[in-house]
N, C-alpha and C positions, 0 to 999 in steps of 0.2 A: 601937888604931886599926885599922879594917878596911882591906881592900885597895881599890885604886881600882876603879871600875866597869869591867867588861870592855867593850872596844870591839868591836862586832859589825858585820859587813858580809858580803855574799855573797862566797864564794871565800876567806874568811879561813882561816888555818891556826892551830889552837890546839894547844899542847903541854900535855898534862894529866898531872899527877903526883898519886898518892895513896899515902900510907904508912899502915901500921897504927899504932894508938895504942901508945905506949910501945915502939915497935919490935917489936910483936907481929906474928905471921903474919896475913895477911888471906886467904890461900888455904890452908885446912886439909886439903883433899882434892881428888881429881880432880873430884868432884861440884861443888865450889866453882868450880873453873876452868871447867868446862862451863857452869855458870850464868852466869859472867861473860861468856863468849863469846855466850851467848844474849841477854844484855842488850845487848851491842854490836850484834848483829844486829837486835834490836828497835828500837834507836835509829836505825839506818840505815833500816829500813822505815818507821818512824813519822815521823822528822824529816828524812830525806834526808842524814844525816851520813855522810860517807865517811871511814872509818878508813884512814889511809895506812899506819900501822905501829903495832905495840904490843909491849910486853915485859911478861910476867907473871913476877914473882918472888914468893917466899914472903911478903915483907914490903911489897912495893910493886908498883905497875904504872905504866907510862908509856905514853902513846899520843899520836900526832899525828893530828888529825882535821880535815877540811875542812868548813866550813859551805857546803853546796851551795845554800843559800837562794836 
């Protein structure tokens, strides 16, 4: 069974979590970490998403982002 549809509205705060498959690392190098930050910047510029906070760990990342819509 899939997850429920995400409710979206302007000003909403979303807590995003992503983990590596089979508890494997998702950031293997500093280059991977830099690319991740560039993707966050691109999402901000493209969609107006404001990243409030983030944590990068080897096997997961967490972030809180506002929909500035």
